[in-house]
C-alpha positions in Angstrom: 73.2 107.7 98.7 75.6 105.6 96.6 74.5 102.0 96.2 76.7 99.4 97.8 79.4 97.8 95.8 77.4 94.5 95.6 75.2 96.3 93.0 78.3 96.4 90.7 78.6 92.6 90.7 76.5 92.1 87.6 75.0 88.7 86.7 72.5 86.0 87.9 74.5 82.9 87.0 75.0 80.2 89.7 78.7 81.2 89.8 78.0 84.9 90.6 75.1 84.0 92.9 77.5 81.8 94.9 80.1 84.5 95.0 77.5 87.0 96.3 76.6 84.6 99.1 80.3 84.2 100.0 80.7 88.0 100.0 77.8 88.4 102.4 79.2 85.8 104.7 82.7 87.2 104.7 81.6 90.8 105.1 80.3 90.1 108.6 83.7 89.2 110.0 87.0 91.2 110.2 89.1 88.3 108.9 91.7 89.0 106.3 90.6 88.0 102.8 92.7 86.9 99.7 90.8 87.4 96.4 92.2 85.5 93.4 91.2 85.3 89.8 92.4 86.2 86.3 93.1 89.8 85.2 89.9 91.7 84.6 87.4 89.5 86.5 86.5 92.2 89.0 88.6 91.5 92.1 88.4 95.1 93.3 84.6 95.0 92.9 84.5 92.0 95.2 86.8 93.8 97.7 84.5 96.9 97.7 81.5 94.7 98.1 83.0 93.1 101.2 83.8 96.6 102.6 80.4 98.0 101.8 78.6 95.0 103.5 80.7 95.2 106.7 80.5 97.2 109.9 83.3 99.3 108.4 81.1 100.5 105.5 81.0 104.1 106.7 84.8 104.3 107.0 87.3 104.6 104.2 88.0 102.0 101.6 91.6 102.6 100.4 92.8 100.7 97.3 96.5 100.4 96.6 97.9 98.9 93.3 101.1 97.2 94.4 102.2 96.6 90.8 101.8 100.2 89.7 104.2 101.8 92.3 108.0 101.3 92.6 109.2 99.7 95.8 110.7 103.0 97.2 107.5 104.8 96.6 105.2 102.0 97.8 106.8 102.0 101.2 106.0 105.7 101.6 102.6 105.1 100.0 101.6 102.5 102.6 103.4 103.7 105.7 103.7 107.4 105.1 106.9 109.5 105.6 108.2 112.4 107.7 109.4 115.8 106.4 112.9 115.7 105.0 113.1 111.8 104.8 113.9 112.0 101.1 114.1 114.5 98.2 110.7 116.0 97.7 109.4 115.1 101.2 108.5 118.7 102.1 106.0 117.8 104.8 104.9 114.9 106.9 102.5 112.6 105.0 100.2 109.9 106.3 100.3 106.5 104.6 97.4 104.6 103.1 97.3 102.3 106.2 96.7 105.4 108.4 94.2 106.8 106.0 92.2 103.6 106.2 91.7 104.0 109.9 88.7 101.9 111.1 88.1 101.0 107.5 89.5 98.7 104.8 92.7 98.7 102.8 92.8 96.8 99.6 96.2 95.7 98.4 95.7 94.7 94.7 98.4 92.7 92.8 100.1 91.7 96.0 102.0 89.0 94.1 104.0 91.8 92.5 105.3 93.1 95.8 109.0 92.8 96.4 110.4 90.5 99.2 111.5 93.6 101.2 108.0 95.1 101.0 106.6 91.8 101.9 108.7 91.8 105.1 107.5 95.3 106.0 103.9 94.3 105.4 104.3 91.1 107.5 105.7 93.2 110.4 102.7 95.4 110.3 100.3 92.4 110.3 102.2 90.8 113.2 102.8 93.9 115.4 100.2 96.4 114.3 102.9 99.0 114.1 103.6 101.5 111.3 107.1 102.7 110.7 107.0 105.8 108.6 109.9 106.4 106.2 112.4 108.6 108.0 110.7 108.2 111.5 112.8 107.3 114.4 110.2 105.1 116.1 107.2 103.1 115.1 103.6 104.1 116.0 100.7 101.9 116.8 98.6 101.5 113.6 94.9 102.3 113.5 92.3 99.5 113.3 92.4 98.4 109.6 91.0 95.4 107.8 93.3 94.1 105.1 92.0 92.6 101.9 94.5 91.5 99.2 94.2 90.3 95.6 96.3 88.8 92.9 96.0 87.1 89.5 99.1 85.0 90.2 99.4 81.6 92.0 101.0 82.6 95.3 101.7 79.0 96.2 103.9 78.7 93.1 105.6 82.0 94.0 106.3 80.6 97.5 107.9 77.5 96.0 110.0 79.7 93.7 111.1 81.8 96.6 109.4 85.0 95.3 106.7 85.2 98.0 107.1 84.8 101.8 105.3 81.7 103.0 104.6 83.3 106.4 103.0 86.3 104.7 100.9 84.0 102.5 99.4 82.3 105.5 98.8 85.7 107.2 96.7 87.0 104.3 95.1 83.8 103.3 92.6 83.5 106.1 89.6 83.5 103.8 90.1 82.8 100.1 87.6 83.9 97.5 88.0 83.0 93.8 86.4 85.2 91.2 85.5 83.0 88.1 86.6 84.0 84.6 83.9 85.3 82.3 84.1 82.2 80.1 82.8 80.1 83.1 79.6 82.2 83.4 78.8 83.2 79.8 75.1 83.4 80.6 75.9 86.7 82.3 77.4 88.3 79.1 74.1 89.6 77.7 73.3 91.2 81.1 76.8 92.8 81.3 76.4 94.1 77.7 73.1 95.7 78.6 74.7 97.2 81.7 77.7 98.7 79.8 75.5 99.9 76.9 73.4 101.9 79.4 76.6 103.3 81.0 78.1 104.4 77.7 75.1 105.5 75.6 73.2 108.7 76.3 70.7 110.9 74.5 72.1 114.4 73.8 69.0 116.0 75.3 69.4 113.9 78.5 72.9 115.2 79.2 73.3 118.2 81.5 74.1 121.2 79.4 73.5 119.2 76.3 77.1 118.0 76.0 76.3 114.3 75.9 78.3 113.3 78.9 75.8 113.3 81.7 77.2 110.4 83.8 80.9 110.9 83.3 81.1 107.7 81.2 78.5 108.1 78.5 79.4 109.3 75.0 77.4 111.3 72.5 76.8 108.6 69.8 74.4 107.4 67.2 74.5 103.9 68.7 71.3 103.0 70.6 71.6 99.2 70.9 73.1 95.9 69.7 71.6 93.2 67.6 70.8 89.7 69.0 73.3 88.2 66.5 76.1 90.5 67.8 75.2 89.6 71.4 75.4 85.9 70.4 78.9 86.4 68.9 80.1 88.3 72.0 78.7 85.6 74.2 80.7 82.9 72.3 84.0 84.7 72.6 86.4 83.4 75.2 87.3 86.9 76.7 90.8 86.4 77.9 90.7 89.8 79.5 87.4 89.0 81.1 84.8 91.6 82.2 87.3 94.5 81.8 87.9 93.5 78.2 84.2 93.2 77.5 83.6 96.6 79.0 86.3 98.2 76.8 85.0 96.4 73.7 81.5 97.8 74.3 82.8 101.3 74.9 84.8 101.1 71.6 81.7 99.9 69.7 79.7 102.8 71.1 82.3 105.4 70.3 83.1 104.1 66.8 79.6 103.1 65.8 78.0 104.7 62.7 74.5 103.3 63.0 71.9 102.9 65.6 72.3 99.1 66.0 75.7 97.4 66.4 75.9 94.4 64.1 78.2 91.4 63.8 80.1 93.2 61.1 81.0 95.9 63.6 82.7 93.5 66.0 86.5 93.0 66.0 87.6 90.2 63.7 88.8 88.0 66.6 85.2 88.0 68.0 83.2 87.6 64.9 85.5 85.1 63.1 84.3 82.0 65.0 80.7 82.7 63.6 82.0 83.1 60.1 84.6 80.3 59.8 83.7 78.0 62.7 85.2 77.8 66.1 89.0 77.9 65.8 91.5 76.7 68.3 92.8 79.2 70.9 96.2 79.0 69.2 94.7 80.0 65.9 92.9 83.0 67.4 96.1 84.1 69.1 97.9 83.9 65.8 95.3 86.0 64.1 95.6 88.7 66.8 99.4 88.7 66.6 99.2 89.0 62.8 96.9 92.0 63.1 99.2 93.6 65.6 102.2 92.9 63.4 100.5 94.5 60.4 99.8 97.6 62.5 103.4 97.9 63.5 105.1 97.0 60.2 102.6 98.2 57.6 100.8 101.1 59.3 104.0 102.2 61.1 102.4 102.4 64.6 104.7 102.2 67.6 104.7 99.2 70.0 104.1 101.7 72.8 100.9 103.0 71.3 99.5 100.0 69.4 100.4 97.1 71.7 101.5 98.2 75.2 98.1 99.9 76.1 96.1 96.9 75.0 98.2 94.5 77.1 98.2 96.8 80.2 94.4 97.1 79.9 94.1 93.3 79.6 92.6 93.5 76.1 95.2 91.2 74.8 97.0 88.4 76.6 100.6 87.5 77.4 100.3 84.8 74.7 99.3 87.5 72.1 102.4 89.5 73.0 104.7 86.4 72.9 103.3 85.5 69.4 104.0 89.1 68.3 107.6 88.9 69.6 107.9 85.5 67.9 107.0 87.0 64.5 109.4 89.9 65.1 112.3 87.5 65.9 111.5 85.4 62.9 111.6 88.5 60.7 114.9 89.8 62.3 116.5 86.4 62.6 116.8 86.7 66.4 118.0 90.3 66.7 116.0 92.2 69.3 117.4 95.6 68.2 116.0 95.0 64.7 112.7 93.9 66.3 112.7 97.2 68.1 113.1 99.1 64.8 110.4 96.9 63.2 108.1 97.9 66.1 108.8 101.6 65.5 110.6 102.3 68.8 113.3 104.8 69.5 116.9 103.6 69.9 116.8 104.7 73.6 113.8 102.4 74.2 115.9 99.2 74.0 116.3 98.6 77.8 112.7 99.6 78.4 111.5 97.2 75.8 113.5 94.2 77.2 112.6 95.1 80.8 108.9 95.0 79.8 109.3 91.6 78.1 111.2 90.1 81.0 108.8 91.4 83.6 105.7 90.0 81.8 107.4 86.7 80.7 107.2 87.7 77.0 111.0 87.5 76.2 111.8 84.6 73.9 115.3 83.0 73.5 116.8 84.6 70.4 119.4 81.9 69.6 116.9 79.5 68.0 115.9 82.1 65.5 119.5 82.5 64.3 119.8 78.9 63.1 
C-alpha cells in the first residue's frame, strides 16, 4: 500500500511541524483550500497530503497545471467536450472535474488562469454545473473538493484587474502558506539524505542489474556526501526551493566521479560563499548571469537549451534571467534581434523569445541601452 502523501513532506523543523498540523486539521473538512508559496516549495505535496488525510482518500486526486495548458485546451481539460465540438474531438471526453468525482481536484498555478476561464470556474463553484465544450446543456457536477495553489499574490492580481475578486473569495476559504526552504534550513540535511537515497542505488540491488530499481535511482559511483558539502548546501539561499535542491542532488549523483561528493563538486554559486565569504544576493545573481552569458556567447549553446529549461524547472530565478538579458542588451546596445543572435536562436524565434520575456516579466526597456 502506498504511504500517504504526508510522508513526502520531509523535515522536522518547527515550520514543517506546524504545516503538518494545519494539514491534518484541514483534511478533516471539505472546505476549499488555497495553498500559496514560492515556486518549488512543494505546494502539490501539501495538496496531496490533504487529499490523502481526508475521507476522500480512496477516490481520485486529479492535478491540473493551469499554467501549462492554453485557454482553449484548459476549458476542455477541466469540463470535457462532446464529439465534433472542435477539430480532433473524435469522441466524447470527460473533463478533469468529472474524473475527480467524490475525490479532489488540484488546480495548480491558478494565478495564471485567464479571466474567461476564471469566469467558467466561478460558475462551476457557484452552481455545481459542468458545461462541456460543444454541449447544448449543462450537467450537474459530481461531488468534488477543490484545492488551488499559486506562487503569485492573488490580492495584487485582483487590484490589477487580472484576477476576479469574487473567485478569490470563493477559493480562499482556508489559506495555507508553504514556507521557502531558506526559512527552515535545518531541514536541508534531512532532505539531502532523502534525495540521496532516492537517486543512489547499488548495481546489484536493481532489478535485472540495470541500476534503475526505483525509477529514479541512477547507476553511479557516488555513495554519499561530505559534511562540508552538506554545510555549504545548507548555507545556500535556494531561490528554487526544494525542487532546486532535489535537482542539484540528482545532478551531483549523475555527474559524480568519486564515492563522496565534496565542496569542490558543488556548483560555483553554492560553494563560493564558503570560499570568498557571504556575498550579497545581487552579487550571486550577477555571477549566475555571467556564467550563463559565457555558455551562450563562448560555448555557443542556445538560450532554449542552456537557460530556458533551468528557469522552467525553477533552478534559476526571474532575476537571473533579467540579469542575463541586461548583459545581452548592453552588448547589443539595446537591439533585441542582436541579443537573439548572441543567444544562438533562430531568426524565427524572435516572437517566441519576446513573448517568453513578457510573460515572465523579464523584458527590459531597450531605449536606455541605446544612449
